[in-house]
Every structure is written in C-alpha cells, then in structure tokens.
C-alpha positions as CSV (number, residue, x, y, z in Angstrom):
1,M,-23.1,-36.5,49.5
2,Y,-25.7,-33.6,49.3
3,Y,-23.0,-30.9,49.6
4,N,-21.9,-31.7,46.1
5,K,-25.1,-30.4,44.6
6,V,-24.6,-27.4,42.3
7,E,-27.1,-25.1,44.0
8,I,-27.2,-24.3,47.7
9,S,-29.3,-21.6,49.3
10,G,-30.0,-20.3,45.8
11,V,-26.3,-20.0,45.0
12,N,-24.9,-21.8,42.0
13,T,-21.7,-23.3,43.6
14,S,-20.3,-24.2,40.2
15,K,-19.9,-20.5,39.3
16,L,-18.5,-19.2,42.6
17,K,-15.4,-17.1,42.0
18,V,-12.1,-17.3,43.9
19,L,-10.2,-14.1,44.8
20,T,-6.4,-13.8,44.9
21,E,-4.7,-12.6,48.1
22,E,-4.0,-9.3,46.4
23,Q,-7.7,-8.9,45.5
24,K,-8.7,-9.7,49.1
25,S,-6.2,-7.2,50.5
26,E,-7.5,-4.5,48.1
27,L,-11.2,-5.2,49.1
28,L,-10.3,-5.2,52.8
29,Q,-8.7,-1.8,52.4
30,R,-11.8,-0.5,50.6
31,I,-14.0,-1.9,53.3
32,K,-12.0,0.0,55.9
33,D,-12.8,3.2,53.9
34,G,-16.5,2.4,54.2
35,D,-17.1,0.8,50.8
36,Q,-20.2,-1.4,51.2
37,K,-19.8,-2.7,47.6
38,A,-16.3,-4.0,48.4
39,R,-17.8,-5.9,51.4
40,D,-20.4,-7.6,49.2
41,E,-17.6,-8.5,46.7
42,L,-15.5,-10.0,49.5
43,I,-18.4,-12.1,50.8
44,Q,-19.2,-13.4,47.3
45,G,-15.5,-14.1,46.7
46,N,-15.3,-16.3,49.8
47,L,-18.4,-18.4,49.5
48,R,-16.3,-21.3,48.3
49,L,-14.5,-21.1,51.6
50,V,-17.8,-21.3,53.5
51,L,-18.7,-24.3,51.3
52,S,-15.5,-26.1,52.1
53,V,-16.0,-25.6,55.9
54,I,-19.6,-26.8,56.0
55,Q,-18.4,-30.1,54.4
56,R,-16.7,-30.9,57.7
57,F,-20.2,-31.1,59.3
58,S,-21.7,-33.6,56.9
59,G,-23.5,-36.7,58.2
60,R,-25.3,-34.8,61.0
61,G,-28.7,-34.7,59.3
62,E,-28.6,-30.9,59.1
63,N,-30.0,-29.1,56.1
64,P,-27.0,-27.9,54.0
65,D,-28.8,-24.7,53.0
66,D,-29.2,-23.8,56.7
67,L,-25.5,-24.6,57.4
68,F,-24.4,-22.6,54.4
69,Q,-26.4,-19.5,55.6
70,V,-24.9,-19.9,59.2
71,G,-21.4,-20.2,57.7
72,C,-22.0,-17.0,55.7
73,I,-22.8,-15.3,59.0
74,G,-19.5,-16.5,60.4
75,L,-17.8,-15.2,57.2
76,M,-19.4,-11.7,57.6
77,K,-18.2,-11.6,61.3
78,A,-14.7,-12.5,60.1
79,I,-14.8,-9.6,57.6
80,D,-16.0,-7.1,60.2
81,N,-13.4,-8.1,62.7
82,F,-10.3,-8.9,60.6
83,S,-7.3,-6.7,60.9
84,D,-3.9,-6.6,59.1
85,E,-2.3,-6.4,62.5
86,Y,-3.1,-10.1,63.0
87,G,-0.3,-11.0,60.5
88,V,-2.2,-13.8,58.9
89,K,-4.1,-14.3,55.7
90,F,-7.8,-13.5,55.7
91,S,-8.8,-17.2,55.0
92,T,-6.6,-18.3,58.0
93,Y,-8.6,-16.0,60.2
94,A,-12.0,-16.7,58.6
95,V,-12.0,-20.5,58.9
96,P,-12.2,-20.7,62.7
97,M,-14.7,-17.9,62.8
98,I,-17.0,-19.8,60.3
99,T,-16.4,-23.0,62.1
100,G,-17.2,-21.4,65.5
101,E,-20.5,-20.0,64.1
102,L,-21.5,-23.5,62.8
103,R,-20.6,-25.2,66.1
104,R,-22.7,-22.7,68.0
105,Y,-25.6,-23.3,65.7
106,L,-25.3,-27.1,66.1
107,R,-25.0,-26.8,69.9
108,D,-28.2,-24.7,70.1
109,N,-30.1,-27.2,68.0
110,N,-28.6,-30.3,69.7
111,A,-31.2,-32.8,71.0
112,V,-29.1,-33.2,74.2
113,R,-30.0,-30.2,76.3
114,V,-27.4,-28.5,78.5
115,S,-28.5,-26.1,81.2
116,R,-28.7,-22.4,80.4
117,S,-26.2,-21.4,83.0
118,M,-23.7,-24.1,81.6
119,R,-24.2,-22.8,78.1
120,D,-23.7,-19.2,79.1
121,L,-20.5,-20.1,80.9
122,A,-19.3,-22.0,77.9
123,Y,-20.1,-19.2,75.5
124,R,-18.3,-16.7,77.7
125,A,-15.3,-19.0,77.8
126,M,-15.3,-19.3,74.0
127,Q,-15.6,-15.6,73.5
128,S,-12.7,-15.1,75.9
129,R,-10.7,-17.7,74.0
130,E,-11.3,-15.9,70.7
131,K,-10.4,-12.5,72.3
132,L,-7.2,-13.8,74.0
133,T,-6.1,-15.6,70.8
134,S,-6.5,-12.4,68.9
135,E,-4.7,-10.3,71.5
136,N,-1.8,-12.7,72.1
137,M,-1.7,-14.5,68.7
138,K,-1.7,-17.9,70.5
139,E,-4.2,-20.3,72.0
140,P,-4.8,-19.4,75.7
141,T,-4.7,-21.9,78.5
142,I,-7.8,-22.9,80.5
143,E,-6.3,-21.1,83.5
144,E,-6.0,-17.9,81.4
145,I,-9.6,-18.2,80.2
146,A,-10.9,-18.8,83.7
147,K,-9.0,-15.8,85.0
148,D,-10.3,-13.6,82.2
149,I,-14.0,-14.4,82.9
150,D,-13.6,-14.7,86.7
151,A,-14.6,-18.3,86.9
152,R,-13.2,-21.5,88.4
153,R,-11.0,-23.6,86.1
154,E,-13.0,-26.7,86.9
155,D,-16.3,-25.0,85.9
156,V,-14.8,-23.8,82.6
157,V,-13.6,-27.3,81.7
158,I,-17.0,-28.9,82.5
159,A,-18.9,-26.2,80.6
160,L,-16.8,-26.5,77.5
161,E,-17.0,-30.3,77.5
162,A,-20.8,-30.1,78.0
163,V,-21.3,-28.1,74.7
164,S,-18.6,-29.8,72.6
165,D,-19.3,-32.3,69.9
166,P,-17.9,-35.9,70.1
167,V,-14.8,-36.2,67.9
168,S,-13.2,-39.3,66.5
169,L,-9.7,-40.1,67.7
170,Y,-8.7,-40.6,64.1
171,E,-10.0,-37.2,62.9
172,P,-7.1,-35.3,61.2
173,V,-6.6,-31.9,62.9
174,Y,-3.6,-30.7,60.9
175,S,-1.6,-31.7,57.9
176,E,1.9,-30.6,56.8
177,S,3.6,-32.1,53.7
178,G,1.2,-35.0,53.6
179,D,2.0,-36.0,57.2
180,A,-1.3,-35.7,59.1
181,I,-1.7,-35.2,62.8
182,Y,-4.7,-36.9,64.3
183,M,-6.8,-36.1,67.4
184,M,-5.2,-39.1,69.2
185,D,-1.8,-37.6,68.6
186,Q,-2.8,-34.7,70.9
187,L,-3.7,-36.9,73.8
188,G,-1.2,-37.5,76.6
189,D,-0.3,-41.1,77.6
190,N,-0.9,-41.8,81.3
191,N,1.2,-45.0,81.4
192,D,-1.7,-47.4,80.8
193,D,-0.5,-50.9,82.0
194,N,-2.1,-52.4,78.9
195,N,0.0,-50.3,76.6
196,W,2.4,-52.4,74.6
197,L,5.0,-49.7,74.9
198,N,5.5,-50.2,78.6
199,E,8.2,-48.4,80.5
200,I,10.6,-51.2,80.9
201,A,10.6,-52.2,77.2
202,L,10.9,-48.6,76.1
203,K,13.9,-47.9,78.4
204,E,15.8,-50.8,76.9
205,A,14.9,-50.0,73.3
206,I,15.6,-46.2,73.3
207,T,19.3,-46.6,73.9
208,S,19.9,-46.5,70.2
209,L,17.9,-43.2,69.7
210,D,19.5,-39.8,69.6
211,K,19.2,-37.3,72.4
212,R,16.2,-35.4,71.0
213,E,14.2,-38.5,70.2
214,K,14.8,-39.9,73.7
215,H,13.7,-36.6,75.2
216,I,10.5,-36.5,73.1
217,L,9.5,-40.1,74.0
218,S,10.3,-39.5,77.7
219,L,8.0,-36.4,77.7
220,R,5.2,-38.2,75.7
221,F,5.1,-41.7,77.3
222,F,6.7,-41.2,80.8
223,K,5.3,-37.8,81.7
224,G,2.1,-38.0,79.7
225,R,2.6,-34.8,77.8
226,T,0.7,-34.0,74.6
227,Q,2.5,-33.3,71.3
228,V,1.5,-29.6,71.7
229,E,3.1,-29.4,75.1
230,V,6.2,-31.2,73.9
231,A,6.5,-28.8,71.0
232,Q,6.3,-25.8,73.2
233,E,8.9,-27.2,75.7
234,I,11.6,-28.0,73.1
235,G,10.8,-25.2,70.7
236,I,9.7,-26.9,67.5
237,S,6.4,-27.3,65.7
238,Q,3.9,-30.0,66.6
239,A,4.3,-31.5,63.1
240,Q,8.0,-31.9,63.7
241,V,7.3,-33.6,67.1
242,S,4.8,-35.9,65.4
243,R,7.4,-36.9,62.7
244,L,10.2,-37.4,65.2
245,E,8.0,-39.4,67.5
246,K,6.7,-41.7,64.7
247,G,10.3,-42.2,63.4
248,A,11.6,-43.1,66.9
249,L,8.7,-45.5,67.5
250,N,9.4,-47.2,64.2
251,K,13.0,-47.7,65.2
252,I,11.9,-49.2,68.5
253,K,9.4,-51.5,66.8
254,S,12.1,-52.9,64.6
255,Q,14.1,-53.8,67.7
256,L,11.3,-55.2,69.9
C-alpha cells in the first residue's frame, strides 16, 4: 500500500517524532501565549497522527501526498480551536477534525456531483454539528442541528446523505478491549420477516435471560432501536450494550 512509503509530501515518515501528553500540554500553553515556534513544534509532533488518519482513506485512487497535506490543514485547525475546557486529550479532538477535513476534500473532488445548494446545506449542518458537539460535549440530534441552522429536518437528512461516502456494514467504528463495534451494530432492526431471529422464536428463547438482557433485546429487535439509543436509555456504554447483546444472542442460539 502506497501509504507505507518512507517519504510523503517531502516528509520522511520514518523520522517523525511522537510527543508525550505532557509535551503537548506544554506546547498548547505556549501557543496560547502567542509562541509561533511552539505551534510549529506541535504540528511536527502530530504528523504521525495525520498519517494514521489518511490510511483510512486508502483505495480511493487519491494521491497520498495530497491527502497528507489536507490532513495537515485539519491538524492546524484542531490546534487553533482546541481548548482545555473540552476535557479530552488533544489527539481525541484532532482526529475528527482531520477526518472532517479529508471528507470535505473528497466530497469536493467526487465524480458524482451534488447541487451547490445541497452541498451548502450539508456543510452548514456539519459546521453546526461540530459547534453543538463542542458546546454540549455530545453528538447532537438531527432535530437539534435543523433547529440551529433553521432548516427542515428532512432537508438536513437528505443533504447529509447526498455528500456522505458509502460505508461498509462491516467497517469497525469503535473498539474497546478487543471487542469491536461494526457499522451494522449501529443500525436498528425493523422486524424484517426474513430475519431468522423472528419475534415468536425470540420470545420463547429469552425466558432464560436475565432482566437486562431481555430489555436490551426487546429494544433492539422489537422496537428497532440502535445500540447507541439503547445505551442512552439504560445508562451504559455502547460497547457494553454490544457485549451484552452478543452474549444474549449466543445463549439463544444454543437453545434454538
């Protein structure tokens, strides 16, 4: 894969340094005080982070040098907008900023053309999402985004879908302790008649499950909730919902 080459955009990737969290905090404080040299040091110390992010966009026929430069723009935006008040590590804040910059670049260079008005609405929605996430420290709903930019919910959904890239259902979106959550885990189940886990069989099999497992499966498969929605409703993480759901399904499989 071409991302493994030693030099990219004139930068020798084998010699890129990695900063400790303490060094990053020190540089961020110096940047607040107007130290331009500290800003340059922080950029250089996070180029490996940019390199790791652009690897997610391999196989699209894009020039890696171009992607690296775009990723660096996202990194610089992250540095200029980061605040200790967010309560997260700099890299945690920077990754979605770099990713967002790359996605915008790919959308603008996409062969499939989307109308200017649709793109403008989508960009306004994405800017609103970033702003609301920073203000509330959580992902906003479509309704909140629509209200913030004074647009109809339906229009926001259509605009965001029009500029989004196709994603594999088996793409991992989160991993905790080696237990990955895939894109398909975030989709609700609308009681498809062809699903082997039909309502009747499930009702008979879940009698041996504990109360929380029953509740999770009821929300997931009878009410069509996503794992994120279930996690928010019962007050645990999505990773925990994923593990509990898989464990309960394995119990049911052994009985069916």
